[in-house]
N, C-alpha and C positions, 0 to 999 in steps of 0.2 A: 730493268735492263741488267743490273748487276747479277741478279739471280739467273737470268738467261745466259749471260756470259760465263758464269760459274758452271752451269750445266753443259755449256757448249765448248768449254776449253779443250776437251779431247779432240773435237773436230778441228778446231783452229790450230792446235798444236800439230796434229797429224798433217793437216793441209800445208802448214808452213814448211815442215820437213820434206814433204813430197815435192813441193814447188822448188825448194832449194836444190834437192837432188835432181829434179827434172831440168832445171835451168843449167846446172853444172853439166849434166850429161849431154844435153843438146849441143852446147857449144864445144864441149870436150871432144865429141865425136867428129865434128867438122875439122878441128885442129889435128886430131890423131889421124884421121883419114888422109889429110894433107901430108903429114909426116910419113905415113906408110906408102905414099905415092899412088893413092887411088886416083883413077881418072876422074875428072870433074863431073862428067855425065854419070859415072858410076855412083859418085857421092849423091848426085841428085836423085837417082833411083832409090838409094838406101833411105834418104831423108823423106822422100815421098811416101815410102811404105809406112812410116810412122803415122802419117795422116790417114792413110788407107786403113790401118789398124784402128786408129781413133774412130773412124767412121763406123767400122764394124762393131767396136765396143759400144758406141752410142746406141746402136741398134739392138745388140744382143745382151748387153749388161743389164738393162732393166728387166729382161726376161729372167735372168739368173737371180736377180735380187727378189723378184716376186716369188720365186720357187724356194730359195734357201735362206733368204734374209740378208740384211745389211752387213752384219758382222762377219758372217762366213764369206761373203763375196769380197768384202774389203780385205780380209785376211789373206784369202787366196790370191787376189790380184796384186796386193802389196808384195807378197812373196814372189810372184811372177816378175813384177817390175824390178825387185831387188836382184833376182837371179839374172835377168837379161842384162843388167848393167855389168855384172861380173863377166858374163859370157863375151861381151864386147872387148873387155880388157884381156881376157885369157886367149881369145881366138881373133886376132886382128886380121881377119880375112874378109874381103868384100862379099864373097858368096855366102858366108855365114852371117854377116852383119845384116843382110837384107831380110831374111825371115825373123831374125832376132828383133830388128827394129819394128817389124809388123806386130810382133807380140807385145812390144813395149807400148805402142800406140793403143792397142786393145786394152792393156792393163790400166793405163792412165785414164782412159775414157771412163772405165768402170769405177775407178777410184773417185774421180770428180763427181760422177753421178751419185755415188753413195753419200759423199759429203754434202752435196747440194740438196738432195732429197731429205736427208736427215735434218739439215739446217732449216729447211722449209717447215718441217714438222715441229721443230722446237720453238720457232719464233711466233710472235703474235702480230696483229695488224699494226700495232704501234711500234714494235721493235724491228719489223721485217726490213724496212729500208736501211736502218742503221746497221743491222747485221750483214746485209748484203754489201754495204760499204766496207765493213771490216773484212768480209770475205775477199773482196777485190783487192784491198790494201795488202792483205797477207799474201794473196796470189802473186801480185806484181812484185811485192817486196821480196818474196822468196826467190822468184826468178832472178831478180837483180842481185841478191846476195850470192846466188849460185855462180854468177859470172865472176865475181871476185875470188871465189874459192879456187879458180884456175891457177892463181899465183902461189898456192900452197906447195905444189910439187911439180915435177917435170911431167908434162902430158904424154911423153913417150914411154912412161912406165905405167904400171897397173895401179899405182897409189890412188890417183883421183877416181878411178872406177870403183875401187874399194870404198872410198869415202862416200861416193854417191849411193852405193849399195847400203852402207851403214845407215845413212840418213833415212832412206825409204824403209828400212827394216825397223828402225826405232819408231817410225810413225805408226807402226802396228800396235805398239804397247798400250797407249791410253785408250784406244777404241776397243781393241780385243779384250782388254781386262775390265772394261767399263761394266758396272752393274746396272746401268740405266737400260730400260727396255728399248729395243729398236722400234722405230715408228712403223705404222702401216704403210703399204706401198702400192701405188697404182701406176701402171704404165701410161705414158703420155699418148694422147691421140695425135694424129697428123692430118694435114690437108694435102690432097694430091698436088703434085708439082705442076701439072697442066693447069689445074684450077688456080693455083697460086700465081702462075705466070700471067694468066688472063686478068687476075685481080690487080697485080702490080708488076708489070714487066721491068720497070726501072729498079724497083726495090730488090727483086730477085737477081737482076743483073749485078746490082751493087754487092749483094751478099757473095756472089760467085767471084767477082773481081777482087773483093777484099780478101777472100780465101787465097787467091793466086798471089796477090801483091804483098800480103803480110806473112805468108808462110815462108817466102824466100829469104827475107832478112833474118828471120828467126832460125831457119835451118841451114842456110848457106852463107849467112853473113860472116861467120867465123872463117869459112873457107876463103871468101873474098878478101877478108882482112889479112889472112896469112899470106895470100898470094901477092898482095901489094907490099909485103915486107913489114907488117906490124909485129911487134913483140907480143909475148903472152899477156903482159900487163896492159898493153895498149888494146889488145883484142878484148880483154875483159871489160875495160872502160867503154870501148866502142859499142859492145853489145848491151851493156847495162844502160847506157844513155838512150838507146832505142826503146827499151822497156820503160824507163822513166818517162819518156816522151808520151807513151801510151796513156799515162795517167794525167799528164799536165793539162791537156786541152779537152778532156771529156766534158767537163761542166760548161766552159764557155761556148764550145761548139754546139752542145746540146741546147743551151740557152738561146743561141741565135736561131737554131732550127725550130724552136717553139714560137719565136716571135715573127718569123718571116716564112715565105713559101719554102717549105722544106726542100723542094727540088732544087731551088736556086742555091741553097746552102750546100747540098750534096754535090752539085755540079761544081761549085766554086772550090770546095775542099778537094775534090778529085783532081781538078785541073792544077791547083796550086801544088798538090802532092806530086804530080808529074813534073812540074817545073823544079821543085826542090830536089827531086831525084836527079835531074840533069845537072843541077848545081853540085850535088854530091859527087857526080862523075868528074866535074871540073876540079874539085878540091881533093882528089885522090892523093895528090902529092904533098898535101899539108894536113897531117893528122889532127892538129888542133881544130882547123876549120871544118874538116870532114866530120869530126865528132859533133860539132855544133849543128851541122846540116843533117846528120843522121838522127840527132835528137829531134829536130824539127820534122823530119820524115816520119818518125814514129808518132809524133804529136798529131800529125794530120791524118796519116793513113789508118791507124787503128780505130779511131772513133767513127770511121765510115761504116763499120758494121752496125753500130747503134743507129746511125742515120738511116741506113737502108732498112733496118727492121722497123723503125718508127714510120718510115714512108709506107711500108707494107701495111702496117697496122692502121694507117690513116684511111685505108680503103676496106677495112674489115669491121665487123661488129665485135664488141668486147668478148663475146663467147668464143670467137675464133682465134684470139691472140695466141694462146698457149700452143694450140695445135699448129698454127701457122709457123710459130717459132721453131717447133720441132722439125717441120719439113724444111724450113730455110737453113737449118743447121746442116742438114744432109747436103744441100747445095754448096754451102760454105766449105764443108769437108771435102767435097769433090774438087773444088777449086784449089784447096790447100794441097791435095794430092798431086794435081797436075802442075802446080806452080814450080816447084823445084825441078821437075823434069824439063819443062820448057826452057827455063832460064839457064840451067846447066848445059842444055843442048846448044844454046847460043854461045855460051861461054867457051865450050869446047870447040865450036866452029870459028868463032871470031875473037876469042880472048877475053880476059877479065874486064876489059874496058866496057863491055856491053852489059855488065851486071846491073847498074842503075838505069841505063836507058831502056833495057828490056822491061823492067818493072814500071818505069814511067809510062811506057806505051799502054800498059794495062789500065792505068788510071786516066790517061788521056782518052782512051777508048770509052771508058765509063762516062767521063764528062761529056764527050761528044754525043754519046747515045742519050744521055740525059737531056741535052739541048733538043735533040730530035723528038724525044718523048713529050717535051713541053708543047710541041706543035700538034700533038695528037690528043691531048686531054687537058681539060680545065683544071686549075689548081684546086685543091681542097681548101675550103674557107678556114682561116686561121682558128676560128672558134671551134671548128670541128676536128682539128688536128689533135692526135693523142700526144701525151708527154713523151719526150725523149728519155730513154733509159740507157745508162751506161752499161756496157757489156764487157766481160773478161776477154782475154786474148783468144782463147779457144773455147767457146761456149758448148754446153751439152744441152740435151732436150729439157733439162730441169732448170736452166738458168732463168728462164722467164718466170717460172713458178715461184722463185724465191725473191723476186722483186715485189715491192709494195703494190705496184700496179697489177702484177700477176695475181697477187693474193686477193685483191679487190675483185678481180674478174672471177676467180674461182668462188669467192664468197657470193657474188651475184648469181652465179650459176647454181649454187647449192640452194639459195633462196627460191629460185624459180622451180627447181626440182621438188622442193618441199610443197610449194603451192600446187603443183600439178599432181 
């Protein structure tokens, strides 16, 4: 393991800086947009374009890597990500921020894909699960640290944009100067969405709902916090607690879903998330209690992606897991793209008070749909359920491949191919 970590440190170092920069930039844009007086719905459009770009990057970046290699793609996309950060600070105009945010999403999707596919190649069956845990820890930790960097300087100046750009630029150094050979690369297969919906309607609905419900706090949470009167330091804590919550309940929720009918766990978590959202609305005047509730909101909502994917996999054979994951990520990305648009439309029409209730409706709808689906199909026997796998905030088509389960699936497929 020590040798693997020594050889992988450029990946982890680069990932950490990228996530710090991305965490800082995402929240900074919401605050700066509020300072510049952008309309709430306009901010929603800008933030949605990040996820649309991310969706495009998830599709096209693997093609680029297969043509020119990991290092060149990583270098080019890190340069693009670094440049777009500065452009936001130099030109604080909504009509310019929209295409810039689109390019940012494309760049970050490609960066994650390079890191994940490279990490998958460097790990072994024994170390893969541990390395994936480190990968998630660094990803969430970087995003959390990025929130607190908001306190370094006035967000109305260009300083924080420059800082975010520097962080992403430095991430280039260890990977681009590495003497280690880049791994071989294969584009992931996919399963058609129509087929995937027939296989697991609830799982696919859950993936979409999580995209809608979790993209909003991440992209619009800072705007909401600013509009209810929070200071910069309060906003940074507010956003950091949501991200910390994402890590806190992954293991216990996953454990419960492996021991009971996964649909019941998914439905219960979705409905409780909706209730906690309403409690967040009621606590808007009390920053301390709101922080606690927002932490709980992240703790419940973000593991729903892993639950939904596990439920989909319960109805698949192991050979289909990786391909189904790639297709489901497209649905999750589509939900993430429309989420900020829908919620900011309601906020523009009815005020900031609808921020949490609008998100709660999404999770209530998922829970109710799950109850209905339970009347349409028998439960998968517990002994036939697959194991729950924790997922990062915004997965790429290679997330499944770097889990231990994904590796075992690929290994099984390789053995069958050799036999044939």
